[in-house]
C-alpha positions as CSV (number, residue, x, y, z in Angstrom):
1,M,9.7,-33.4,-38.1
2,N,12.9,-35.3,-37.3
3,P,14.4,-35.5,-33.8
4,G,17.3,-33.2,-34.7
5,E,15.0,-30.6,-36.1
6,V,12.9,-30.7,-32.9
7,L,15.9,-30.0,-30.7
8,R,17.1,-27.2,-33.0
9,I,13.7,-25.5,-32.8
10,V,13.5,-25.8,-29.0
11,D,17.1,-24.5,-28.6
12,S,16.5,-21.6,-30.9
13,I,13.3,-20.5,-29.2
14,H,14.9,-20.9,-25.8
15,R,17.8,-18.6,-26.7
16,D,15.9,-16.0,-28.7
17,K,12.8,-15.7,-26.6
18,K,14.3,-16.5,-23.2
19,I,11.7,-19.2,-22.6
20,E,12.4,-22.3,-20.6
21,K,12.9,-25.4,-22.8
22,E,10.3,-27.4,-21.0
23,I,7.7,-24.8,-21.9
24,V,8.7,-25.1,-25.6
25,F,8.6,-28.9,-25.6
26,S,5.1,-28.7,-24.0
27,G,4.0,-26.2,-26.7
28,I,5.1,-28.5,-29.5
29,E,3.3,-31.5,-27.9
30,A,0.1,-29.4,-27.6
31,A,0.5,-28.3,-31.3
32,L,0.8,-31.9,-32.4
33,V,-2.4,-32.8,-30.5
34,T,-4.2,-29.9,-32.1
35,A,-3.0,-30.9,-35.6
36,A,-3.8,-34.6,-35.1
37,R,-7.4,-33.8,-34.2
38,K,-8.1,-32.7,-37.8
39,H,-7.4,-36.3,-38.8
40,Y,-8.5,-38.4,-35.8
41,G,-11.5,-36.4,-34.7
42,E,-12.4,-34.2,-31.7
43,D,-13.3,-37.2,-29.5
44,A,-10.0,-39.0,-30.0
45,L,-7.8,-39.3,-26.9
46,L,-4.5,-38.1,-28.3
47,E,-1.2,-37.9,-26.6
48,F,2.3,-37.0,-27.8
49,R,5.6,-37.1,-25.9
50,I,8.9,-35.7,-27.0
51,N,12.1,-37.2,-25.6
52,R,13.9,-34.2,-24.0
53,E,17.3,-35.7,-24.8
54,S,17.0,-37.2,-28.2
55,G,14.1,-35.2,-29.7
56,E,12.3,-38.4,-30.7
57,I,8.5,-38.1,-30.8
58,V,6.1,-40.9,-29.7
59,G,2.3,-40.7,-29.8
60,S,-0.8,-42.6,-29.1
61,C,-4.5,-42.5,-30.1
62,N,-7.1,-43.9,-27.7
63,G,-4.3,-45.7,-25.9
64,T,-2.8,-47.4,-29.0
65,P,0.7,-46.4,-29.9
66,M,1.1,-44.7,-33.3
67,T,3.3,-46.2,-36.0
68,P,6.1,-44.2,-37.5
69,E,4.0,-43.7,-40.6
70,E,1.1,-42.3,-38.6
71,L,3.5,-40.0,-36.7
72,E,4.9,-38.8,-40.0
73,Q,1.4,-38.2,-41.4
74,T,0.5,-36.3,-38.2
75,G,3.5,-34.1,-38.7
76,R,2.2,-33.2,-42.2
77,I,-1.4,-32.5,-41.3
78,D,-2.5,-29.0,-41.1
79,A,0.9,-27.5,-40.4
80,Q,-0.7,-24.0,-40.3
81,T,-2.8,-25.0,-37.3
82,A,0.2,-26.4,-35.5
83,K,2.2,-23.3,-36.2
84,Q,-0.6,-21.1,-34.8
85,V,-0.8,-23.2,-31.6
86,M,3.0,-22.9,-31.2
87,I,2.9,-19.1,-31.7
88,Q,0.1,-18.9,-29.1
89,K,2.0,-21.0,-26.7
90,I,5.2,-19.0,-27.2
91,R,3.3,-15.7,-26.6
92,E,1.7,-17.1,-23.5
93,A,5.1,-18.3,-22.2
94,E,6.6,-14.8,-22.9
95,R,3.6,-13.2,-21.1
96,D,4.1,-15.6,-18.1
97,A,7.8,-14.8,-18.0
98,L,7.2,-11.1,-18.0
99,Y,4.4,-11.5,-15.4
100,D,6.8,-13.3,-13.1
101,Q,9.5,-10.7,-13.7
102,F,7.2,-7.7,-12.9
103,Y,5.3,-9.4,-10.1
104,A,8.6,-9.7,-8.3
105,E,8.9,-5.9,-8.8
106,V,5.6,-5.1,-6.9
107,D,6.3,-2.3,-4.4
108,Q,9.7,-1.6,-6.1
109,L,10.8,1.6,-7.7
110,V,11.0,1.6,-11.5
111,V,11.9,4.2,-14.1
112,G,9.7,4.5,-17.2
113,V,9.6,6.7,-20.2
114,A,6.3,8.5,-20.9
115,Q,4.9,7.4,-24.3
116,K,1.5,9.0,-24.5
117,N,-1.5,10.2,-22.5
118,E,-4.8,8.5,-22.9
119,G,-7.2,10.9,-21.2
120,Q,-5.8,11.3,-17.7
121,T,-3.8,8.1,-17.8
122,T,-0.1,8.1,-18.8
123,V,1.3,5.2,-20.7
124,L,5.0,4.5,-20.0
125,A,7.6,2.2,-21.5
126,L,9.3,-0.1,-19.1
127,G,11.8,-1.8,-21.4
128,N,9.7,-3.8,-23.8
129,V,6.5,-3.6,-21.7
130,E,3.9,-0.9,-21.5
131,A,2.9,0.3,-18.1
132,I,0.1,2.6,-17.1
133,L,0.0,5.4,-14.5
134,P,-3.8,6.1,-13.9
135,R,-5.0,9.5,-12.9
136,H,-5.8,8.4,-9.4
137,E,-2.2,7.1,-9.0
138,K,-0.7,10.5,-10.0
139,I,0.2,13.2,-7.6
140,P,-2.5,15.9,-7.8
141,G,-1.7,18.4,-10.6
142,E,1.1,16.6,-12.2
143,S,1.3,15.7,-15.9
144,F,3.8,14.2,-18.2
145,R,4.9,14.8,-21.8
146,P,6.3,12.1,-24.2
147,N,9.9,11.1,-23.4
148,D,9.7,12.4,-19.8
149,R,11.4,10.0,-17.4
150,V,9.0,9.0,-14.6
151,R,9.8,7.3,-11.3
152,A,7.0,5.2,-9.7
153,V,6.4,2.1,-7.8
154,V,4.8,-1.1,-9.3
155,V,1.5,-1.7,-7.5
156,D,-0.2,-4.4,-9.6
157,V,0.5,-6.8,-12.5
158,K,-2.3,-8.4,-14.5
159,K,-2.4,-10.9,-17.3
160,S,-4.4,-9.6,-20.3
161,G,-4.6,-12.1,-23.2
162,T,-1.1,-12.7,-24.3
163,R,0.1,-9.5,-22.7
164,I,0.6,-8.1,-19.2
165,K,-0.7,-4.9,-17.7
166,V,1.7,-3.2,-15.2
167,I,0.0,-0.6,-12.9
168,L,2.2,2.1,-11.4
169,S,1.7,4.6,-8.7
170,R,3.2,7.9,-7.5
171,V,0.8,8.5,-4.6
172,R,1.5,5.5,-2.4
173,P,3.7,5.9,0.8
174,M,5.9,3.1,-0.6
175,L,7.2,5.6,-3.2
176,V,8.5,7.8,-0.4
177,R,10.1,4.8,1.3
178,R,11.9,3.8,-1.9
179,L,13.1,7.3,-2.6
180,F,14.6,7.5,0.9
181,E,16.3,4.2,0.4
182,Q,17.9,5.5,-2.8
183,E,18.8,8.9,-1.4
184,V,20.0,7.9,2.1
185,P,22.8,5.3,2.1
186,E,22.3,4.7,5.8
187,I,18.8,3.4,5.1
188,A,19.9,1.1,2.3
189,D,22.6,-0.2,4.6
190,G,20.2,-0.9,7.4
191,I,21.7,1.6,9.9
192,I,18.5,3.7,9.8
193,E,15.1,2.1,9.8
194,I,11.9,3.6,8.4
195,K,9.3,2.9,11.0
196,E,6.1,4.5,9.7
197,I,5.0,6.8,6.8
198,S,1.8,8.9,6.6
199,R,1.1,10.8,3.4
200,E,-1.3,13.1,1.6
201,P,0.1,13.1,-1.9
202,G,1.1,16.4,-3.3
203,Y,0.8,18.2,0.0
204,R,2.6,16.7,2.9
205,T,4.3,13.5,4.2
206,K,5.5,12.5,7.6
207,I,8.1,9.8,7.9
208,A,9.3,8.3,11.2
209,V,12.9,7.0,11.3
210,A,15.1,5.4,13.9
211,S,18.8,4.6,14.1
212,V,20.1,1.2,15.2
213,D,23.5,2.9,15.8
214,P,23.4,5.4,18.6
215,R,26.2,7.3,17.0
216,V,24.1,8.0,13.9
217,D,21.5,10.9,13.9
218,A,18.6,9.4,12.0
219,K,16.8,12.6,11.3
220,G,20.0,14.5,10.4
221,A,21.1,11.7,8.0
222,C,17.8,11.7,6.2
223,V,17.7,15.5,5.8
224,G,21.3,15.7,4.7
225,I,23.9,18.5,4.8
226,R,22.1,21.8,4.3
227,G,18.9,19.7,3.5
228,G,20.4,18.3,0.3
229,R,18.9,14.8,0.6
230,I,15.4,15.9,1.5
231,K,15.4,18.6,-1.2
232,N,16.0,15.9,-3.9
233,I,13.0,13.9,-2.6
234,N,10.9,17.1,-2.4
235,Q,11.6,17.8,-6.0
236,E,10.8,14.3,-7.1
237,L,7.5,14.5,-5.4
238,G,6.6,17.8,-7.0
239,N,7.7,20.0,-4.0
240,E,5.6,17.9,-1.6
241,R,6.6,18.8,1.9
242,V,8.3,15.9,3.8
243,D,8.7,16.0,7.6
244,V,11.3,13.7,9.0
245,V,10.4,12.6,12.6
246,E,12.4,10.8,15.2
247,W,10.7,7.5,16.1
248,S,10.1,6.5,19.8
249,D,8.3,3.5,21.3
250,D,7.1,5.9,24.0
251,M,4.0,7.7,22.7
252,L,4.6,10.5,25.3
253,V,7.7,11.2,23.3
254,F,6.7,10.2,19.8
255,I,3.4,12.1,19.6
256,P,5.1,15.5,20.2
257,N,7.8,14.5,17.7
258,A,5.1,13.7,15.1
259,L,3.4,17.1,15.7
260,Q,6.5,19.1,15.0
261,P,7.1,21.9,14.2
262,A,4.5,22.7,16.9
263,E,5.7,22.8,20.5
264,V,3.7,20.5,22.8
265,E,3.2,21.1,26.5
266,E,1.7,17.8,27.6
267,V,0.3,14.5,26.2
268,I,-2.5,12.7,28.0
269,L,-3.0,9.1,26.7
270,C,-6.5,7.7,27.0
271,S,-5.8,4.1,26.3
272,M,-9.3,2.7,26.4
273,L,-10.3,5.0,23.5
274,G,-7.0,5.0,21.7
275,R,-7.0,8.8,22.1
276,A,-4.2,11.3,22.9
277,V,-5.2,14.7,24.3
278,V,-2.4,17.0,23.4
279,L,-2.1,20.3,25.3
280,V,-0.4,23.2,23.5
281,R,-0.2,27.0,24.1
282,P,-2.7,29.1,22.2
283,D,0.0,30.4,19.9
284,Q,1.0,26.9,18.9
285,R,-2.5,25.7,18.1
286,S,-2.4,26.6,14.4
287,L,0.9,24.9,13.9
288,A,-0.2,21.7,15.7
289,I,-3.4,21.4,13.7
290,G,-2.0,22.6,10.4
291,R,-3.9,23.9,7.4
292,K,-7.3,22.1,7.2
293,G,-6.1,19.8,9.9
294,Q,-3.3,18.3,7.8
295,N,-0.5,18.3,10.5
296,V,-2.6,16.6,13.2
297,R,-4.2,14.2,10.8
298,L,-0.8,13.0,9.4
299,A,0.6,12.8,13.0
300,S,-2.4,10.7,14.0
301,K,-1.9,8.3,11.2
302,L,1.8,8.1,12.0
303,C,1.3,7.3,15.6
304,G,-1.9,5.2,15.4
305,W,-3.7,7.3,18.0
306,D,-6.6,9.8,17.6
307,I,-5.1,13.1,18.5
308,D,-7.1,16.0,19.9
309,I,-5.4,19.4,20.1
310,M,-6.4,21.8,22.9
311,S,-5.1,24.3,25.4
312,R,-5.0,23.6,29.1
313,E,-7.8,26.1,29.6
314,D,-9.9,24.2,27.0
315,L,-9.3,21.0,28.8
316,E,-10.3,22.4,32.2
317,Q,-13.6,23.7,30.8
318,I,-14.3,20.4,29.1
319,L,-13.6,18.4,32.3
320,E,-15.9,20.7,34.3
321,K,-18.8,20.4,31.8
322,T,-18.3,16.7,31.4
323,L,-18.4,15.9,35.1
324,T,-21.5,18.1,35.5
325,G,-23.2,16.4,32.5
326,Y,-22.3,12.9,33.6
327,L,-23.8,13.4,37.0
328,E,-27.2,14.1,35.4
329,I,-27.2,10.4,34.3
330,D,-29.3,8.1,36.4
331,G,-27.0,5.6,38.2
332,M,-23.9,7.7,37.8
333,T,-21.8,8.3,40.9
334,D,-19.1,11.0,41.6
335,T,-16.4,8.3,41.7
336,L,-17.5,6.7,38.4
337,A,-17.7,10.1,36.7
338,D,-14.2,10.9,37.9
339,Q,-12.9,7.5,36.6
340,L,-14.5,7.9,33.2
341,V,-13.0,11.4,32.8
342,G,-9.7,10.0,33.9
343,E,-9.9,7.4,31.2
344,G,-10.6,10.0,28.6
345,F,-14.4,9.7,28.2
346,L,-15.1,13.4,27.8
347,S,-18.5,13.5,26.1
348,F,-21.8,11.7,26.0
349,D,-20.7,10.4,22.6
350,D,-17.6,8.9,24.1
351,L,-19.7,7.3,26.9
352,S,-22.2,5.9,24.4
353,I,-19.5,3.7,22.7
354,I,-17.9,2.3,25.9
355,E,-17.7,-1.5,26.1
356,P,-20.3,-2.6,28.7
357,D,-17.7,-4.9,30.4
358,D,-15.3,-1.9,30.8
359,L,-18.0,0.2,32.4
360,M,-19.0,-2.7,34.7
361,A,-15.4,-3.0,35.8
362,L,-14.9,0.7,36.3
363,G,-18.0,1.3,38.4
364,Q,-18.5,-2.2,39.9
365,L,-21.8,-2.3,38.1
366,T,-24.2,-5.0,37.1
367,E,-24.7,-5.7,33.5
368,Q,-28.2,-4.1,33.8
369,E,-26.9,-1.0,35.5
370,A,-24.1,-0.5,32.8
371,A,-26.6,-1.0,30.0
372,H,-28.9,1.6,31.6
373,I,-26.1,4.2,31.7
374,I,-25.0,3.5,28.2
375,E,-28.6,3.8,26.9
376,Q,-29.0,7.2,28.5
377,A,-25.6,8.3,27.1
378,E,-26.8,7.3,23.6
379,K,-29.9,9.5,23.9
380,L,-28.0,12.4,25.3
381,A,-25.3,12.2,22.6
382,E,-28.0,13.1,20.0
383,E,-28.5,16.4,21.8
384,E,-24.8,16.7,22.9
385,E,-24.0,19.9,24.7
386,L,-20.6,18.7,25.8
387,P,-17.7,19.4,23.4
388,T,-17.1,16.5,21.0
389,L,-13.5,15.6,20.7
390,N,-11.7,13.7,18.0
391,K,-12.4,16.4,15.4
392,S,-11.2,16.1,11.8
393,Y,-10.2,19.8,11.8
394,E,-10.7,19.7,8.0
395,N,-12.9,22.8,8.1
396,E,-10.4,24.8,10.1
397,D,-8.5,26.9,7.6
398,L,-6.0,28.1,10.2
399,P,-3.0,30.2,9.2
400,E,0.3,28.2,9.4
401,N,3.7,29.6,10.3
402,D,5.6,26.5,9.6
């Protein structure tokens, strides 16, 4: 192989396969080593180097430079083996280039064309690469036919032999984020920020947004004129309901926003437990909780607080029963019971998980006294008669009017 031919081969592969020239040079050098082993043996220490400017090849065996005749002979030996090595190197280089390309697309929105279904998995074409949309990454109930255009986000890229495997998803919150970025120019321009998203795919999503420009209504911009923008997103998600919520750093404001369309009377934050007790009128309870607890569950994820929905009458009954129950504990005082209730510890179960240091600080107790109270609370929690808060609400199939 003369120097000019080497450079022509490298340049041709670089242009046709979009592979860096350095990778091609390295591939040819590896192919020469593989071919030479047929002649010099597996134990020989072989090295070949191609001058990147001139294409000239130099080689050595066990540290001794090869003569031009030996190099020429190496170039003739087992050309088929060398060719196979080159093909393998080129395929690996193509795979690596594609891997880098799609790895940069992780969490980005792509559009693929459905090719076929393998069981519950849909195979899509992304240019010249096959991607898969597994069953668990599909919105419940959706299916695709060949030639359907599918929008999804890239969630993973893996090397598999000389190919890559691109995994897509339509259930991740990131899909909702990317759809809003496409549909709402103010988000793409950075005027409106997406703060948080909580989602139950195929059913309901809550997205919290804020405007960096006080003249721009974040919620209104996301919904669009006559709901045009949000309708497009609903349709892309298979008519999944999307609630746009105004963000606030103040949880006393943000939690009621997150629970919309329900009307909230009051929010009581129990910081030590990360719990928010939300008071609503009886006629708003079903709206606040949502069907099988969906509204309160999504609001809780959006805010990062456990949310308990109750009426003012419910709370008063719980407070009365809790104080009475706490005073049955040996070592408990009226003052400490009031303090615990004020911090949101409204059941024996709550009290059983309090940090000993927190209880010692609240009641000015010794470590032994605090441990004694917690131990009693743990036993009483097993036969809990006080109402247990932080419910999942999943079994409450309440009617919804929203």
